[in-house]
Biopython code that builds the backbone (N, CA, C, O; Angstrom):
import numpy as np
from Bio.PDB.StructureBuilder import StructureBuilder

atoms = [
    (1, "UNK", "N", (46.405, 256.558, 119.979)),
    (1, "UNK", "CA", (46.165, 255.395, 118.955)),
    (1, "UNK", "C", (44.638, 256.030, 118.523)),
    (1, "UNK", "O", (44.304, 256.658, 117.518)),
    (2, "UNK", "N", (44.030, 255.689, 119.456)),
    (2, "UNK", "CA", (42.423, 255.867, 119.215)),
    (2, "UNK", "C", (42.123, 256.976, 119.877)),
    (2, "UNK", "O", (42.039, 256.917, 121.103)),
    (3, "UNK", "N", (41.907, 258.186, 119.199)),
    (3, "UNK", "CA", (41.723, 259.330, 119.699)),
    (3, "UNK", "C", (40.026, 259.634, 119.885)),
    (3, "UNK", "O", (39.298, 259.596, 118.894)),
    (4, "UNK", "N", (39.480, 259.936, 121.253)),
    (4, "UNK", "CA", (38.361, 260.060, 121.279)),
    (4, "UNK", "C", (37.470, 258.673, 122.080)),
    (4, "UNK", "O", (36.325, 258.642, 122.530)),
    (5, "UNK", "N", (38.443, 257.702, 122.026)),
    (5, "UNK", "CA", (37.707, 256.668, 122.738)),
    (5, "UNK", "C", (38.012, 256.631, 124.018)),
    (5, "UNK", "O", (39.144, 256.988, 124.343)),
    (6, "UNK", "N", (37.105, 256.205, 124.992)),
    (6, "UNK", "CA", (37.546, 256.121, 126.178)),
    (6, "UNK", "C", (37.301, 254.563, 126.627)),
    (6, "UNK", "O", (36.232, 253.955, 126.566)),
    (7, "UNK", "N", (38.513, 254.092, 127.074)),
    (7, "UNK", "CA", (38.558, 252.695, 127.231)),
    (7, "UNK", "C", (37.573, 252.276, 128.447)),
    (7, "UNK", "O", (37.312, 253.161, 129.262)),
    (8, "UNK", "N", (37.039, 251.063, 128.619)),
    (8, "UNK", "CA", (35.857, 250.866, 129.409)),
    (8, "UNK", "C", (36.438, 250.021, 130.252)),
    (8, "UNK", "O", (36.800, 248.976, 129.712)),
    (9, "UNK", "N", (36.711, 250.134, 131.686)),
    (9, "UNK", "CA", (36.866, 249.215, 132.863)),
    (9, "UNK", "C", (35.961, 248.250, 133.271)),
    (9, "UNK", "O", (35.022, 248.516, 134.021)),
    (10, "UNK", "N", (36.173, 247.189, 132.844)),
    (10, "UNK", "CA", (34.931, 246.227, 133.464)),
    (10, "UNK", "C", (35.734, 245.567, 135.033)),
    (10, "UNK", "O", (36.774, 244.927, 135.191)),
    (11, "UNK", "N", (34.842, 246.003, 135.870)),
    (11, "UNK", "CA", (35.193, 245.402, 137.397)),
    (11, "UNK", "C", (34.806, 244.159, 137.482)),
    (11, "UNK", "O", (33.932, 243.906, 136.653)),
    (12, "UNK", "N", (35.123, 243.215, 138.196)),
    (12, "UNK", "CA", (34.469, 241.848, 138.263)),
    (12, "UNK", "C", (34.517, 241.654, 139.986)),
    (12, "UNK", "O", (34.669, 240.514, 140.427)),
    (13, "UNK", "N", (34.407, 242.597, 140.749)),
    (13, "UNK", "CA", (34.542, 242.293, 142.073)),
    (13, "UNK", "C", (33.869, 241.079, 142.830)),
    (13, "UNK", "O", (34.414, 240.222, 143.524)),
    (14, "UNK", "N", (32.258, 241.273, 142.440)),
    (14, "UNK", "CA", (31.583, 240.226, 142.788)),
    (14, "UNK", "C", (32.174, 238.679, 142.492)),
    (14, "UNK", "O", (32.344, 237.858, 143.394)),
    (15, "UNK", "N", (32.390, 238.487, 141.417)),
    (15, "UNK", "CA", (32.541, 237.248, 140.845)),
    (15, "UNK", "C", (34.065, 236.529, 141.765)),
    (15, "UNK", "O", (34.232, 235.416, 142.263)),
    (16, "UNK", "N", (34.894, 237.636, 141.690)),
    (16, "UNK", "CA", (36.080, 237.448, 142.328)),
    (16, "UNK", "C", (36.007, 237.068, 143.636)),
    (16, "UNK", "O", (36.555, 236.099, 144.162)),
    (17, "UNK", "N", (35.211, 237.991, 144.190)),
    (17, "UNK", "CA", (35.106, 237.701, 145.966)),
    (17, "UNK", "C", (34.186, 236.275, 146.132)),
    (17, "UNK", "O", (34.443, 235.530, 147.077)),
    (18, "UNK", "N", (33.371, 236.015, 145.408)),
    (18, "UNK", "CA", (32.694, 234.796, 145.419)),
    (18, "UNK", "C", (33.533, 233.569, 145.174)),
    (18, "UNK", "O", (33.593, 232.630, 145.968)),
    (19, "UNK", "N", (34.227, 233.637, 143.940)),
    (19, "UNK", "CA", (35.257, 232.522, 143.891)),
    (19, "UNK", "C", (36.296, 232.600, 145.047)),
    (19, "UNK", "O", (36.423, 231.572, 145.712)),
    (20, "UNK", "N", (36.959, 233.544, 145.336)),
    (20, "UNK", "CA", (37.783, 233.672, 146.470)),
    (20, "UNK", "C", (37.369, 232.914, 147.856)),
    (20, "UNK", "O", (38.222, 232.296, 148.493)),
    (21, "UNK", "N", (36.023, 232.997, 148.281)),
    (21, "UNK", "CA", (35.698, 232.329, 149.269)),
    (21, "UNK", "C", (35.291, 231.159, 149.195)),
    (21, "UNK", "O", (35.048, 230.472, 150.187)),
    (22, "UNK", "N", (35.121, 230.657, 147.613)),
    (22, "UNK", "CA", (34.977, 229.159, 147.475)),
    (22, "UNK", "C", (36.213, 228.539, 147.453)),
    (22, "UNK", "O", (36.270, 227.380, 147.864)),
    (23, "UNK", "N", (37.417, 229.197, 146.972)),
    (23, "UNK", "CA", (38.722, 228.946, 147.016)),
    (23, "UNK", "C", (39.309, 228.239, 148.546)),
    (23, "UNK", "O", (39.914, 227.217, 148.867)),
    (24, "UNK", "N", (38.664, 229.593, 149.329)),
    (24, "UNK", "CA", (39.141, 229.102, 150.864)),
    (24, "UNK", "C", (38.414, 227.844, 151.352)),
    (24, "UNK", "O", (39.034, 226.935, 151.905)),
    (25, "UNK", "N", (37.203, 227.806, 151.160)),
    (25, "UNK", "CA", (36.356, 226.782, 151.518)),
    (25, "UNK", "C", (36.838, 225.306, 151.085)),
    (25, "UNK", "O", (36.862, 224.308, 151.804)),
    (26, "UNK", "N", (37.226, 225.417, 149.692)),
    (26, "UNK", "CA", (37.713, 224.139, 149.278)),
    (26, "UNK", "C", (39.121, 223.728, 149.546)),
    (26, "UNK", "O", (39.514, 222.563, 149.490)),
    (27, "UNK", "N", (39.930, 224.876, 149.874)),
    (27, "UNK", "CA", (41.384, 224.512, 150.589)),
    (27, "UNK", "C", (41.233, 223.767, 151.811)),
    (27, "UNK", "O", (41.825, 222.746, 152.161)),
    (28, "UNK", "N", (40.173, 224.570, 152.523)),
    (28, "UNK", "CA", (40.194, 223.704, 153.974)),
    (28, "UNK", "C", (39.616, 222.334, 153.770)),
    (28, "UNK", "O", (40.175, 221.433, 154.396)),
    (29, "UNK", "N", (38.401, 221.953, 152.861)),
    (29, "UNK", "CA", (37.823, 221.000, 152.731)),
    (29, "UNK", "C", (39.208, 220.008, 152.180)),
    (29, "UNK", "O", (39.503, 219.008, 152.834)),
    (30, "UNK", "N", (39.920, 220.348, 151.065)),
    (30, "UNK", "CA", (40.802, 219.591, 150.699)),
    (30, "UNK", "C", (42.008, 218.912, 151.761)),
    (30, "UNK", "O", (42.553, 217.809, 151.808)),
    (31, "UNK", "N", (42.117, 220.189, 152.585)),
    (31, "UNK", "CA", (43.295, 219.601, 153.618)),
    (31, "UNK", "C", (42.798, 218.654, 154.447)),
    (31, "UNK", "O", (43.398, 217.618, 154.732)),
    (32, "UNK", "N", (41.369, 219.064, 154.981)),
    (32, "UNK", "CA", (40.804, 218.000, 155.835)),
    (32, "UNK", "C", (40.852, 216.471, 155.031)),
    (32, "UNK", "O", (41.395, 215.528, 155.608)),
    (33, "UNK", "N", (40.388, 216.334, 153.982)),
    (33, "UNK", "CA", (40.168, 215.190, 153.370)),
    (33, "UNK", "C", (41.488, 214.435, 153.230)),
    (33, "UNK", "O", (41.609, 213.213, 153.317)),
    (34, "UNK", "N", (42.398, 215.261, 153.019)),
    (34, "UNK", "CA", (43.768, 214.512, 152.717)),
    (34, "UNK", "C", (44.303, 214.424, 154.074)),
    (34, "UNK", "O", (45.385, 213.848, 153.964)),
    (35, "UNK", "N", (44.087, 214.704, 155.275)),
    (35, "UNK", "CA", (44.370, 214.237, 156.646)),
    (35, "UNK", "C", (43.769, 213.353, 157.035)),
    (35, "UNK", "O", (44.305, 212.663, 157.902)),
    (36, "UNK", "N", (42.471, 213.015, 156.586)),
    (36, "UNK", "CA", (41.587, 211.979, 157.040)),
    (36, "UNK", "C", (42.214, 210.664, 156.578)),
    (36, "UNK", "O", (42.082, 209.604, 157.190)),
    (37, "UNK", "N", (42.937, 210.828, 155.399)),
    (37, "UNK", "CA", (43.146, 209.312, 154.761)),
    (37, "UNK", "C", (44.288, 208.726, 155.901)),
    (37, "UNK", "O", (45.149, 209.291, 156.575)),
    (38, "UNK", "N", (43.815, 207.197, 155.758)),
    (38, "UNK", "CA", (44.678, 206.379, 156.427)),
    (38, "UNK", "C", (46.063, 206.114, 156.197)),
    (38, "UNK", "O", (46.329, 205.921, 155.011)),
    (39, "UNK", "N", (46.925, 206.055, 156.917)),
    (39, "UNK", "CA", (48.403, 206.051, 156.549)),
    (39, "UNK", "C", (48.701, 204.474, 156.049)),
    (39, "UNK", "O", (48.655, 203.495, 156.795)),
    (40, "UNK", "N", (48.990, 204.455, 154.739)),
    (40, "UNK", "CA", (49.387, 203.338, 154.107)),
    (40, "UNK", "C", (51.122, 203.131, 154.079)),
    (40, "UNK", "O", (51.864, 203.679, 153.264)),
    (41, "UNK", "N", (51.504, 202.310, 155.049)),
    (41, "UNK", "CA", (53.171, 202.384, 154.482)),
    (41, "UNK", "C", (53.958, 203.452, 155.244)),
    (41, "UNK", "O", (53.321, 204.040, 156.118)),
    (42, "UNK", "N", (55.108, 203.768, 155.078)),
    (42, "UNK", "CA", (55.961, 204.783, 155.389)),
    (42, "UNK", "C", (55.810, 206.045, 155.089)),
    (42, "UNK", "O", (54.849, 206.272, 154.354)),
    (43, "UNK", "N", (56.570, 207.134, 155.479)),
    (43, "UNK", "CA", (56.429, 208.428, 154.750)),
    (43, "UNK", "C", (55.930, 209.601, 155.937)),
    (43, "UNK", "O", (56.154, 209.412, 157.132)),
    (44, "UNK", "N", (55.313, 210.675, 155.488)),
    (44, "UNK", "CA", (54.600, 211.571, 156.417)),
    (44, "UNK", "C", (53.432, 210.979, 157.196)),
    (44, "UNK", "O", (53.301, 211.085, 158.416)),
    (45, "UNK", "N", (52.560, 210.320, 156.343)),
    (45, "UNK", "CA", (51.157, 209.797, 157.084)),
    (45, "UNK", "C", (51.385, 208.816, 158.252)),
    (45, "UNK", "O", (50.638, 208.657, 159.217)),
    (46, "UNK", "N", (52.629, 208.143, 157.977)),
    (46, "UNK", "CA", (52.965, 206.872, 159.129)),
    (46, "UNK", "C", (53.443, 207.748, 160.089)),
    (46, "UNK", "O", (53.107, 207.406, 161.223)),
    (47, "UNK", "N", (54.198, 208.893, 160.027)),
    (47, "UNK", "CA", (54.772, 209.437, 161.083)),
    (47, "UNK", "C", (53.628, 210.127, 162.033)),
    (47, "UNK", "O", (53.871, 210.064, 163.238)),
    (48, "UNK", "N", (52.530, 210.715, 161.684)),
    (48, "UNK", "CA", (51.638, 211.307, 162.341)),
    (48, "UNK", "C", (50.371, 210.227, 162.742)),
    (48, "UNK", "O", (49.398, 210.582, 163.408)),
    (49, "UNK", "N", (50.544, 208.991, 162.268)),
    (49, "UNK", "CA", (49.781, 207.845, 162.734)),
    (49, "UNK", "C", (50.187, 207.046, 163.329)),
    (49, "UNK", "O", (49.408, 206.259, 163.866)),
    (50, "UNK", "N", (51.654, 206.903, 163.491)),
    (50, "UNK", "CA", (52.299, 206.052, 164.515)),
    (50, "UNK", "C", (52.835, 204.803, 163.764)),
    (50, "UNK", "O", (53.204, 203.853, 164.454)),
    (51, "UNK", "N", (52.918, 204.709, 162.269)),
    (51, "UNK", "CA", (53.517, 203.839, 161.464)),
    (51, "UNK", "C", (52.674, 202.543, 161.791)),
    (51, "UNK", "O", (53.281, 201.493, 161.577)),
    (52, "UNK", "N", (51.237, 202.412, 162.327)),
    (52, "UNK", "CA", (50.712, 201.082, 162.768)),
    (52, "UNK", "C", (50.426, 200.497, 161.202)),
    (52, "UNK", "O", (50.030, 201.235, 160.299)),
    (53, "UNK", "N", (50.658, 199.236, 161.053)),
    (53, "UNK", "CA", (50.069, 198.297, 160.238)),
    (53, "UNK", "C", (48.850, 197.587, 160.598)),
    (53, "UNK", "O", (48.605, 197.223, 161.748)),
    (54, "UNK", "N", (48.069, 197.391, 159.571)),
    (54, "UNK", "CA", (46.843, 196.477, 159.854)),
    (54, "UNK", "C", (46.698, 195.108, 159.251)),
    (54, "UNK", "O", (47.201, 194.965, 158.137)),
    (55, "UNK", "N", (46.081, 194.056, 159.811)),
    (55, "UNK", "CA", (46.138, 192.625, 159.243)),
    (55, "UNK", "C", (45.086, 192.692, 157.828)),
    (55, "UNK", "O", (45.075, 191.835, 156.945)),
    (56, "UNK", "N", (44.314, 193.802, 157.863)),
    (56, "UNK", "CA", (43.311, 193.539, 156.603)),
    (56, "UNK", "C", (44.213, 194.668, 155.430)),
    (56, "UNK", "O", (44.503, 195.848, 155.630)),
    (57, "UNK", "N", (44.485, 193.871, 154.270)),
    (57, "UNK", "CA", (45.280, 194.706, 153.292)),
    (57, "UNK", "C", (44.214, 195.237, 152.535)),
    (57, "UNK", "O", (44.560, 196.121, 151.751)),
    (58, "UNK", "N", (42.831, 194.901, 152.551)),
    (58, "UNK", "CA", (41.746, 195.590, 151.668)),
    (58, "UNK", "C", (41.558, 196.945, 151.642)),
    (58, "UNK", "O", (42.001, 197.551, 152.618)),
    (59, "UNK", "N", (40.951, 197.664, 150.674)),
    (59, "UNK", "CA", (40.350, 198.808, 150.926)),
    (59, "UNK", "C", (39.082, 198.836, 151.265)),
    (59, "UNK", "O", (38.363, 198.012, 150.699)),
    (60, "UNK", "N", (38.657, 199.465, 151.939)),
    (60, "UNK", "CA", (36.968, 199.656, 152.414)),
    (60, "UNK", "C", (36.317, 200.468, 151.451)),
    (60, "UNK", "O", (36.929, 201.005, 150.527)),
    (61, "UNK", "N", (35.010, 200.583, 151.648)),
    (61, "UNK", "CA", (34.389, 201.432, 150.737)),
    (61, "UNK", "C", (34.445, 202.737, 151.299)),
    (61, "UNK", "O", (34.591, 203.695, 150.539)),
    (62, "UNK", "N", (34.343, 202.917, 152.621)),
    (62, "UNK", "CA", (34.592, 204.572, 152.882)),
    (62, "UNK", "C", (36.339, 204.914, 152.489)),
    (62, "UNK", "O", (36.639, 206.107, 152.423)),
    (63, "UNK", "N", (37.074, 204.224, 152.324)),
    (63, "UNK", "CA", (38.176, 204.631, 152.017)),
    (63, "UNK", "C", (38.341, 205.107, 150.362)),
    (63, "UNK", "O", (39.078, 206.002, 149.950)),
    (64, "UNK", "N", (37.548, 204.348, 149.656)),
    (64, "UNK", "CA", (37.307, 204.653, 148.147)),
    (64, "UNK", "C", (36.638, 205.676, 148.023)),
    (64, "UNK", "O", (37.078, 206.563, 147.291)),
    (65, "UNK", "N", (35.524, 205.831, 148.624)),
    (65, "UNK", "CA", (34.708, 207.037, 148.592)),
    (65, "UNK", "C", (35.327, 208.121, 149.327)),
    (65, "UNK", "O", (34.860, 209.247, 149.155)),
    (66, "UNK", "N", (36.444, 207.941, 150.236)),
    (66, "UNK", "CA", (37.100, 209.248, 150.635)),
    (66, "UNK", "C", (38.310, 209.823, 149.447)),
    (66, "UNK", "O", (38.666, 210.986, 149.257)),
    (67, "UNK", "N", (38.709, 208.747, 148.851)),
    (67, "UNK", "CA", (39.503, 208.942, 147.739)),
    (67, "UNK", "C", (38.967, 209.620, 146.480)),
    (67, "UNK", "O", (39.608, 210.405, 145.781)),
    (68, "UNK", "N", (37.726, 209.223, 146.282)),
    (68, "UNK", "CA", (37.030, 209.767, 145.441)),
    (68, "UNK", "C", (36.571, 211.301, 145.752)),
    (68, "UNK", "O", (36.750, 212.088, 144.823)),
    (69, "UNK", "N", (36.095, 211.729, 146.753)),
    (69, "UNK", "CA", (35.818, 212.982, 147.539)),
    (69, "UNK", "C", (36.877, 213.809, 147.033)),
    (69, "UNK", "O", (36.735, 214.711, 146.208)),
    (70, "UNK", "N", (38.407, 213.290, 147.813)),
    (70, "UNK", "CA", (39.313, 214.186, 147.496)),
    (70, "UNK", "C", (39.896, 214.546, 146.207)),
    (70, "UNK", "O", (40.519, 215.595, 146.041)),
    (71, "UNK", "N", (39.688, 213.653, 145.267)),
    (71, "UNK", "CA", (39.825, 213.610, 144.053)),
    (71, "UNK", "C", (38.963, 214.880, 143.100)),
    (71, "UNK", "O", (39.404, 215.653, 142.250)),
    (72, "UNK", "N", (37.548, 214.704, 143.663)),
    (72, "UNK", "CA", (36.775, 215.734, 143.034)),
    (72, "UNK", "C", (36.975, 216.837, 143.505)),
    (72, "UNK", "O", (36.789, 217.783, 142.739)),
    (73, "UNK", "N", (37.489, 217.179, 145.127)),
    (73, "UNK", "CA", (37.577, 218.231, 145.662)),
    (73, "UNK", "C", (38.722, 218.965, 144.903)),
    (73, "UNK", "O", (38.526, 220.022, 144.304)),
    (74, "UNK", "N", (39.925, 218.344, 144.964)),
    (74, "UNK", "CA", (41.013, 218.663, 144.070)),
    (74, "UNK", "C", (40.777, 219.283, 142.855)),
    (74, "UNK", "O", (41.220, 220.388, 142.542)),
    (75, "UNK", "N", (39.987, 218.476, 142.083)),
    (75, "UNK", "CA", (39.618, 219.109, 140.906)),
    (75, "UNK", "C", (38.767, 220.549, 140.909)),
    (75, "UNK", "O", (39.116, 221.466, 140.165)),
    (76, "UNK", "N", (37.903, 220.641, 141.589)),
    (76, "UNK", "CA", (37.321, 221.604, 141.733)),
    (76, "UNK", "C", (38.034, 222.878, 142.330)),
    (76, "UNK", "O", (37.642, 224.009, 142.040)),
    (77, "UNK", "N", (39.260, 222.612, 143.304)),
    (77, "UNK", "CA", (39.957, 223.473, 143.880)),
    (77, "UNK", "C", (40.871, 224.069, 142.689)),
    (77, "UNK", "O", (41.044, 225.283, 142.590)),
    (78, "UNK", "N", (41.445, 223.144, 141.793)),
    (78, "UNK", "CA", (42.299, 223.560, 140.669)),
    (78, "UNK", "C", (41.560, 224.587, 139.648)),
    (78, "UNK", "O", (42.022, 225.601, 139.125)),
    (79, "UNK", "N", (40.155, 223.960, 139.519)),
    (79, "UNK", "CA", (39.182, 224.875, 138.484)),
    (79, "UNK", "C", (39.188, 226.204, 138.650)),
    (79, "UNK", "O", (39.319, 227.106, 137.822)),
    (80, "UNK", "N", (38.962, 226.234, 140.327)),
    (80, "UNK", "CA", (38.710, 227.515, 140.581)),
    (80, "UNK", "C", (39.642, 228.354, 140.561)),
    (80, "UNK", "O", (39.405, 229.533, 140.295)),
    (81, "UNK", "N", (40.804, 227.939, 140.820)),
    (81, "UNK", "CA", (42.169, 228.663, 140.794)),
    (81, "UNK", "C", (42.047, 229.057, 139.026)),
    (81, "UNK", "O", (41.825, 230.245, 138.792)),
    (82, "UNK", "N", (42.156, 228.295, 138.041)),
    (82, "UNK", "CA", (42.021, 228.482, 136.705)),
    (82, "UNK", "C", (41.125, 229.737, 136.521)),
    (82, "UNK", "O", (41.486, 230.801, 136.018)),
    (83, "UNK", "N", (39.834, 229.420, 137.038)),
    (83, "UNK", "CA", (38.696, 230.428, 136.740)),
    (83, "UNK", "C", (39.252, 231.849, 137.121)),
    (83, "UNK", "O", (39.212, 232.736, 136.268)),
    (84, "UNK", "N", (39.833, 232.132, 138.526)),
    (84, "UNK", "CA", (40.368, 233.042, 139.085)),
    (84, "UNK", "C", (41.519, 233.653, 138.283)),
    (84, "UNK", "O", (41.436, 234.858, 138.046)),
    (85, "UNK", "N", (42.540, 233.003, 137.854)),
    (85, "UNK", "CA", (43.428, 233.587, 136.759)),
    (85, "UNK", "C", (42.708, 233.767, 135.384)),
    (85, "UNK", "O", (43.325, 234.396, 134.524)),
    (86, "UNK", "N", (41.806, 233.414, 135.168)),
    (86, "UNK", "CA", (41.147, 234.135, 133.793)),
    (86, "UNK", "C", (40.577, 235.402, 134.022)),
    (86, "UNK", "O", (40.576, 236.395, 133.295)),
    (87, "UNK", "N", (40.075, 235.216, 135.180)),
    (87, "UNK", "CA", (39.409, 236.560, 135.696)),
    (87, "UNK", "C", (40.020, 237.961, 135.794)),
    (87, "UNK", "O", (39.555, 239.058, 135.482)),
    (88, "UNK", "N", (41.254, 237.586, 136.344)),
    (88, "UNK", "CA", (42.645, 238.466, 136.750)),
    (88, "UNK", "C", (43.144, 238.835, 135.433)),
    (88, "UNK", "O", (43.338, 240.042, 135.296)),
    (89, "UNK", "N", (43.447, 237.953, 134.243)),
    (89, "UNK", "CA", (43.872, 238.203, 133.109)),
    (89, "UNK", "C", (43.234, 238.949, 132.115)),
    (89, "UNK", "O", (43.775, 239.896, 131.543)),
    (90, "UNK", "N", (42.010, 238.523, 131.874)),
    (90, "UNK", "CA", (41.292, 239.013, 130.843)),
    (90, "UNK", "C", (40.375, 240.214, 131.210)),
    (90, "UNK", "O", (39.981, 240.913, 130.277)),
    (91, "UNK", "N", (40.005, 240.516, 132.452)),
    (91, "UNK", "CA", (39.374, 241.754, 132.833)),
    (91, "UNK", "C", (40.315, 242.587, 133.781)),
    (91, "UNK", "O", (40.765, 242.332, 134.897)),
    (92, "UNK", "N", (40.466, 243.757, 132.882)),
    (92, "UNK", "CA", (41.153, 244.807, 133.459)),
    (92, "UNK", "C", (40.544, 245.280, 134.718)),
    (92, "UNK", "O", (39.364, 245.615, 134.623)),
    (93, "UNK", "N", (41.226, 245.399, 136.135)),
    (93, "UNK", "CA", (40.571, 245.865, 137.098)),
    (93, "UNK", "C", (39.589, 244.746, 137.882)),
    (93, "UNK", "O", (38.565, 245.043, 138.498)),
    (94, "UNK", "N", (40.062, 243.572, 137.739)),
    (94, "UNK", "CA", (39.171, 242.539, 138.193)),
    (94, "UNK", "C", (39.274, 242.528, 139.625)),
    (94, "UNK", "O", (39.718, 241.509, 140.152)),
    (95, "UNK", "N", (38.937, 243.491, 140.326)),
    (95, "UNK", "CA", (38.408, 243.345, 141.948)),
    (95, "UNK", "C", (40.035, 243.933, 142.404)),
    (95, "UNK", "O", (40.339, 243.575, 143.542)),
    (96, "UNK", "N", (41.017, 244.703, 141.743)),
    (96, "UNK", "CA", (41.964, 245.076, 142.207)),
    (96, "UNK", "C", (41.988, 246.622, 142.835)),
    (96, "UNK", "O", (42.934, 247.190, 143.381)),
    (97, "UNK", "N", (40.979, 246.993, 142.644)),
    (97, "UNK", "CA", (40.769, 248.335, 143.183)),
    (97, "UNK", "C", (40.410, 249.255, 141.866)),
    (97, "UNK", "O", (40.177, 250.457, 141.997)),
]
sb = StructureBuilder()
sb.init_structure("model")
sb.init_model(0)
sb.init_chain("A")
sb.init_seg("    ")
for serial, (resi, resn, name, xyz) in enumerate(atoms, 1):
    if name == "N":
        sb.init_residue(resn, " ", resi, " ")
    sb.init_atom(name, np.array(xyz, "f"), 0.0, 1.0, " ", f" {name:<3s}", serial, name[0])
structure = sb.get_structure()
């Protein structure tokens, strides 16, 4: 089709590598923040926590902050995955060799 035009390969090795490292770190942080949550009722969290119930039904400030941290880290995790998908989709040879 395009005679004489040499397609230019754009490699994005460094951004892909950095985002992959950030994704690994965020994955570990997200897993840790989810596992730290206190068991509330039945389910898997009660299985690991022993199914103890507390007399205090209110949510402490620390728990609210942990919830916020978990939501923010989860949002960053999803954003990092979307950016990696965009890099792999729109840049030919994006760190794949």
